[in-house]
N, C-alpha and C positions, 0 to 999 in steps of 0.2 A: 067213526071210521070202521069199516068192516074188514078186519084183517084176513078173514077167510077168502075174500075175493081179491086180495092185494096182489097175488102172484099173476093172475090173469090180467088185471089192470096194468100192472107194470110191464108185462110182455107186450101188451097192445100199445102202451105208451112208447116203449123202446122201438117197436116196429114202425110206428108213425114218424117218430123223431128221426129214425135212421134213414127212412126214405127221403124225407125233406132235407136232412143234413147232407146226404150224399149229393143230391141235386145242387144245393147251394154251394157245396164244397167244390164241385166240378166247375160251376159257373164262376166262382171266385178265382180259382186257379187260372182259368181261361182269361178272365179280365186282367189279372195281375200280369200274366205273361204278355198280353197284348198292349197294356196301357202303362206299365211301369218298367223302369230300367232294371231294377233289381229282380223283378219277375222274369225278365228276359235273361238276366244273368243266371238265375236258378235253372231255367230251362236249357240254357246252353250247357250247363254242367251235368244235369241229370235227366233231361228230357228223354234221352234214349233208354234210360234205365226203366222208365215207366211205360215204354212202348209195348203194346200188345204184340207187335211183330217180333219182338225179341223174346218176351216171356210174360205170361199172365201172373206169375207168382208175386212180383212186387205189388201189383194192384190188389191182388187178393189179400196179401199181408196188410196193406194199408187199410183195406176195407174192414179187416178183422180188428185192427187197432182202433178204428173209428167206432166200431160196434162196442168194444170194451170201454171206450171213453164215455159213450152215451149210457151204457149200463152203470158205470160209476156215478154219473150224474143222477140217474134215477134212484140208485141206492142211497145217495145222500139225501134226496127228497124224502124217501121212505123213512130214513133214520130221523129226519127232522119231524115228521109226523109222529114217529114213535116217541121222541122226546116230549112232545106236547102231551101225549097220553100219560107218559110216566110222571111228569110233574103234576098233572091233574090228579093222578091217583095219590100222590103224596099230599096234595092240598086237601083231598077228600078223606085222608087217613084210611084209604081202602086197601088193606093189606093183600087180599086175594087178587085184586086188580093189579097191584104193584108186582106181585110174583108172576102174573101172566105176562106182563110187559118184560120182565126179566127173561122169561123163556123165549119170547119173541126176539129179544136182543141176541140171545145165543144163536138163533137161526140166522139173523141178519149179519151178525159178526162173522159167522162161519162163511157165509156167502161173500162177505167183503174181503176176508183173508184170501179165499180161493181166487176171487176175481183179481185181486191185487197181485198175487204171485204169478198167475197166468198172464196178466197184462205185462208184468215186468219181463217175463220170459219172451213174450211175443215182440215187445219193443226192442229188447236187446238183440234178439235174433234178426229182426228186420234191419236194425242199425248195422250189425256186423256184416250182413250180406251186401247192404248198400255201400258201406265203406270199402269192402273188398273190391266191389265192382268199380267204384270211382277211383280208388287207388290204381287199379289196373289201367283204367283209361288215361289217367294223367301220366302214369309211368310209360305207357306206349307213346304218348305224345312227346315225352322227353327223349326216348330211345330211338324212335323211328326217324328216318331221314337225317340221322346225326344231329338232331336238334340240340341235344345237350352240348355239342361242340359249336354249332353254328350260331348259338345265342350271342356269342361274343361279337359277332359282326353287326348286330342290331344297334341302331343309334340310341334307342330307348328299349329297355327290356325289363321284365319282371325280376324283382330282386329275390334272392334266396329261394330258388326252386325246391331245394331240399326241404325247407320248412313248409312250403305250400303242400307238398305231398305228405310229409310225416305228421304235421300238426293241424293244418287248416282243413284237411279232409275230414278228420275226426270231429272238429268243431262244427263244420258245415253240416254233417249228417246229424249230429246230436241236436244242434240248434234248430235245424229244419223240422225235425220230428217233434221236438219239445215245444217249439213255438206254435207250430200249426195245430197240434192237438190241444195246446193250451188255449188258443183262440177258440177252437170249436167247443171245448168243454166250458169255457167262460161264457160264450154266447148262449149255448143251450141252457146252462145252469142259470144264467140271468133271466131267461124267459120263464123257467120253471119257478124260480124263487120270487119273481115279480108277481106271479099269480098267487103264491102263498101270502106274500106281504100285502097284496091288494085285498085279500079276504080278511086279513087280520087288522089292517089299518083302518083307523077311524078319522073323523074330521078334526082339524086343528083350528082353533080360534086365534087369529093373528091380526092385530091392528083393526079389530072390528069386522074382520072378514072370516067366514068359515071356509076352510080349504078342505074339500072332501079327499079322502085317501091321501092325506098329507104325507104320510111316511114314504110312499112310493115316489112322489114328486121330490121329496127332500133328498132321498138318497141319490137320485139321478142328477139333481142339480149340484149336490155336494161333490160327487165324483167328477162331474163334467168340469167344474171350476178347478178342482185339484189337478185333473189331467192336463188341462191347458197350461197351468202354471208349471207343472212338472216337466212337460215337454220343452217349455222355454228354458227352464233351468238346466235340463239334462242334454240339450242338443249338442253342446261342444264335446260331449263324451265320445261321439262318433269319431271325430277327427283325432282326439287324444288316444283312443284305443288303437286306431290304425297306426299312429306314430309309435306307440308303445311296442307293438309287434315288430315294426320295422327297425327301431333302434336296438332292440334285444337281438334280433337276427344279425344285424351288422356287427354288434359286439361279439357275438358267438363266432361269427366268421373270422374275425381278426384273431381270436384266441386259437382257433383251429390252424390258421396260417402260422401263428407263432410256433406252435408245436411241429407243424409240417416242415418249416424251414428253420428249425432250431439250430442246426449246425452252422448254416450260413450266417444267421443273426449273431451267434456266439462268436464266430470268427471276426465279424465286422465290429464286435462290441456294440451292437445296435440296440441293446436292451433299453437305453434311455429314450431313444427315438420311439421304439415300440411301446414303451411304458407311457410316453406322452400321448401317443395315438390311442392306446387302449383307455387311458383315463379320460381322454376327450370324448370318446364314444360312450363310455360309461356315464360321464357327466350329462350327456344328452338324455340317457335313460332316467337318471335321478331327477333332472329338471322336469322332464315330462311326467314322472311319477308324482312329484309334488303338485303339479297342475291337476292331475287326476284326483289326488287326495282332496284338494280344496274344492274342486268341482263336485266330487262325490259327497263331501260333507254337506254342501248346500242341498244336493239332490236327496240324499238319504235323510237328512234332518227334516226336510219338508215332508217326505213320505212318512216318517215316524210320527210327526205331529198330526198328520191327517189320519193315520191308522189308529192312534191312541184316542183321538177325539171320537172316532166312529164306535168305540167300545161302549161309551155311556150315552151317546146321542139317542139311540132308540129307546133306552130305558127311561130317559128324561121325558121323551115325547109321549110314551105310553103309560107313564106313572099315574097320571090323573085317571085314566080309564081303568087301571087295575085297582086303585084304591077306592074308586066309586063302584067297583064290582061289575063293570061293564065287560071285562075280560077276565079269564082265569089265569092262574099262575103259569099253566102250560102255554096259554096264548102269549103271555108276556115273554116267557123264555124263548118260544119259537119265533116271536117277533125279533128278539135280539139276535137269535141265531140266523134268521133269514136276512135281516138287515146286514149282519156281518158278512154272510156269504155273498149276498148281492153286491155289497160294497167291494169285497175282494175280487169278484168277477168283473165288475165295472172298472176296477182299478188295475186290471191285468196289464193293460197297455202302459199305464203309468209306472207300475212296479217293475215291469219287464222291459222298460225303455233301455236300460243299460244292456240287457241281453240283445235287444234289437240293434242297438248301436254296434255291439261286437259282431253280431251276425252280418250286418251290412259291411263291416270292415272285412270280414272273411270272404264275403261274396266278391268284393272289389279285388282282393288279392288273388283269389282263384280264377276269376274271369281275366284278370291281367296276365296271369300265368298262361291260360289257354290262348290268349291273344298273342303272347310272345312266341309260344310254340308254333302257332299258325304262321306268324311272320317269318320265323326261322325256317320253317318247311318251305315257304314260298320264295326264299332267296334263290337266285339263279344257280344252276348246277352245270358243271362241265359236260360237254357232249362226249359221252363215252360209249363205244360199241366194242363188241368182242369179235375177234377173228382168230380163233384157235389160240395158240400160245404166243401170238405175235404182239410185240410192243412197238408202237409207232405214234408219232405226232404229225398231224397234217394241217398245215396253215394255222398253227397254234399260236395264240397271243396271250400274254399274261399281264394283268393290271393289278396295281395296288388299290386299296379301298378308296383312295382319293382320286383315282382315275389315271394316275401316273403309270406309263407303260414300262414293264419290267423286261418283257420279251415280246418279239414281234415276228410273225411268219416263220415259226420254227417247223422244219420238216425233218423228221428222224425216222429211222427204221432200225430197230435193235433185234438182231437175230437171237433166237432161243439159245440159252446157254452162254451167251457172251456177257461182257462186263463193261459198264459205262461209269466213268467218274465225272461228277459235276463239280466244277471249281469256279471260283470267282471271289471278288471282294465281299466282305461282310455287308449284309443288307442288300445284296444285288438281286435276291430272289431265289436262291438255291432251295431252301426249305419250302418256300412257297410253291415252287415247281413240284416238289414231292406231294404237297397237299393237294394240288390240282390233279395229279396222277391218281391220288387216293379218292378223288371225288369230293373233297372237303372244301376246297377253295371256290367261292362263288364268282370270282371276278376273272373270267377267262373266256376265250372264244376259240373257234377252231375245233378240231376233233382229236380225241384221245382214243387210241386203239390198244386194248389190253384185255387179258382174260378177266372175267367178272369174278372168278373164284381163284383160290390158290395164290393169294398175294399176302405178303407179310412185310410190315413196316417196323424197323428198329430205330428208335429215337436215341438221342444223346443220353437221356436219363430214362432207362426202361421202366415200364409200369410193372409193379409186382403186386398181384392181388393178395388179399388176406387169405390165410389158410396155410397149407403145408408147402414145403419147398418143392415137392413133386407137382403140386397144382401150379406154382409159379413157373416151373420149368416147361410144362406142357401148354400153358396159356397161349392163345385163347381156346385151345382144345381142352377137353377133359382127359385126365389120365385114364388109360384103358384098364379094364378090370384085371387083366393079366399083363402087368407091365414087364415082368421078367427082369432082365438086367439092363434094359434099354436106358432107363434114366440114370442108373449108376455108371454105365459105360460112357454116356454122354458127358456127365460131370467129369469123369476122368479125362475125356478127350479135350474138354475146354479148360483143363488144369484147375478144376475145383474138386478134385478127388477127396480132399479133406472134409467135404460136406456130405459124402455118401451116407454116412450113418445118421444124418439128420433129415433125410428125404421126407419122412412122415412127421416131422416136428412142425407144429403150428405156432407161428409167431409173425410179427411185423417184419418181414424180410427186407423191406426197403430201408428200415432203420438198423438192421443187423449187418447187412452186407455193405462193403465199400462200393463206390461207384464203379471201380474197375471190376469187382466181382459181379456186380449186377450186369455189366456189359458182356462179360463172358457168359453169364447165364443166358442172356438174350441170344448169343450165338448158338448156345445149346438148344434153344427153342427152334431155331432154323433147322438144325440137324434132325430134330424130332418131327417137326411139322412138314418138312420137305416141300416148301412152296415152289410154285412155278416161277415167280418173280420175287426177289427180295430187295427191298428198298432200305438202305442203311444211311441214316442221317447223323453224321458224326458219331456213329455207333461204336467207334474204337478210340474216341478222344481221350479217355481216361487210362488207356493202356500204353505201356511203353512200346517202342517200335518193334522190339523182339516179340512181345505178346501179340501185337497187331498183325505182324507178319504170320505168326503161327495160326491165328484165328482165320485169316483169309485163305491161307493154304489149306487148312482143314475144311473150310467151306467149299473150295474148288475141288478137293479130293473126294469128299463124300457126297456133294450135290453138283455133279458136273453139268447136269441139264438145267440147273436153275439160273435164270437171268439175274444178274446182280447190278443194281443201280446204287451207287454210293455218292454221298456228299461229304467232302472233306477238304482240308487245307494242306495236309502233309504231302510232300512230294514222294514219300515212301509208298503211298497208295498207288502210284502210277504203275508199278510193276505188276499189280494184280488186276489191272483193267486194260482191255484192248482199245477202248475208245475214251476220249476225253471231250466233254462238252464244257466249254469255257464261256461263262457269262461275262461280257465285257462292260456292261453298263450302257445306259441310254438305249435300252431295248435291243442292243446288239449281242450277237452270240457267234460262237465258232466251234465247229466240230473237227477234231483231229484224231488221228491214230497215235497211240502212245508208242514211243520208241521201244 
C-alpha cells in the first residue's frame, strides 16, 4: 500500500461515496414517506423544517453530517489497512518499518480526533436547532386557537401533552439523527469492509465442497439468521416501551394533582383513596417493567451470544491459511477486524431494534399529539363579530356536548357601562354561557357581538402565574417598567395592603394566599387592566357580603365605563347590577330589570 497516495485516494473515495449516498438517501426518504406510515409520521412532524422554502440551513447541516459520517467510514478503512501493515512489520521483526507505521498512526489519530470533535459539535448544533424549531411548532399547536383548553371536548385525545413537548421532542430529534446516520454509516461501511474481506478471504472446504470467498458468505448468512431471530424476539418491546411511557406519565400526573389539590384532599382525609389510586398506577408501571426486563433478557442474551461467537469465528476459519503461511499475521488480524466490523454493521438493525422500537413509540405519541391538536382546532366556534364596545346576543342558542339545549333564541343588548347578573339553578348553563362569550365553548349557534379586545374573565378560583406578586397582579399583562405606586395603591384599594412590601417576592402565590385574598387580587387586576367588559364567574364567592359589596362598589367607582357581566347566586349581588338574566331550565330564560 502506497501511503504517499493515500490522501488523494481517500478524498476521491469520499467524493464518490458522498455523491452516491446523497442520491440514495434522498430516494430512501422519499420512499419511506410515500410507502410507510412511520415515514409519513416523520414528515408530518418535520417536513417543514427541511423545506427549502423556509431555510436551506437544515439541509446544509444534514449534508455536512453525512459528509463527516462518510469521512469517518473511510478513516476506519484506512486504519484497518494501517493495522495490517503494523502487524506485518512485527511479524517481519522490521523495527524501522514499525516506527514508520507509528508515525503514520499519529497523523491518522490526529485526523480522527479532529473529525470526531467537529462531528460532535455539528451533530449537537443540528439537534439543538431542530429541537428548538419542533418545540416551537408543537407549542404553537397547543396555544393557538385555545387548543390546550378545547382538548377536553375531544372524545379521544392524546394523553399528557406536557410530556410530548418536553420529553418526546428531544427523543425524536436524537433518535432520528442517530438512527439515520447509523444506517448510512453501517451500509457504506458494510460495502467497504466487504471488499476488504473479499480480498482477504480464501476458499473453505466443507462437506467435500470448496466454497470460494467463504468468509464473506459466512458473515452475511450468520448475521441474516441472527437478525431474523432477534426481530422475532424483540418485536413485543415496541408495545411495551409505549406502555412504559404512558404509565409513567399517568403516574406523574396523579402526583402533580395530589400536590395541586393538597388542601382539599387533606380536608376530605382522602389520602387513603389517593394512595390506593397512586399505588394502582405505580403497580402498572412495575408490572410493565418486569415484562420489559424478561423480554430484554431474551433479546440481549441472544445478542450477546451472537456477538461473542463472532469474536473467534474468523480466526477459526482463517487459522489453517495462516499456519500454512498462505496469509500473514497482518492479513489474519485485518480479517478478524474486518469480520468484526462487517458483523457489527450488518447487525446494526438487530442491535438497534430496541432503539427503533422506542423511536416508533415516540413517533406514535407525537403524531397522536398533532392529530389531537388538529381535531381540537377543528371543533366548532361561536359566531363572534365586533361592533364597537357593544355586547349583544342575536338568535343565540346554547347546547351541552350531548346535544341537550341549555338556552334557545336568546336576544340581548347590553349597553356599555351597564351591569348584568346571570342567575339560575346549578348546572343550568351559567358558566357555559360565559365560556361561549369568551369563544371557548364549541356547542352554540347564533351570533355573539362583543369587542375582540379589552375583555377580562374572572373565575371562582383565579389563576396566579409563577413569579412575583406584581406579575400576578398585572396578569395577563406584564408589569410596566415604571410601575410607580399603581400596584401598591391597588393592593390597598382591594384591602390587601399588608402585601405591599411583598410585591417583588417570588413564590407560589396560589399556595400562599387564601381563596378570598386571591379573589380580591383578581379585582385588583380589573382595576389595573381596565377592560371594556369584565366577566365575573362567582368571582366573589369566597368573600363575605361586606367585602363583596366593597369590591363591586370599588369596581363601579373606578371603572364606570366597564360593562360588568356577573354569574352568582347571592341576592346581595342584585344591587350592583341593573339587569338580571335568569336561566329557568329546559332552554328557557328571562331578562328582568333589578329593583
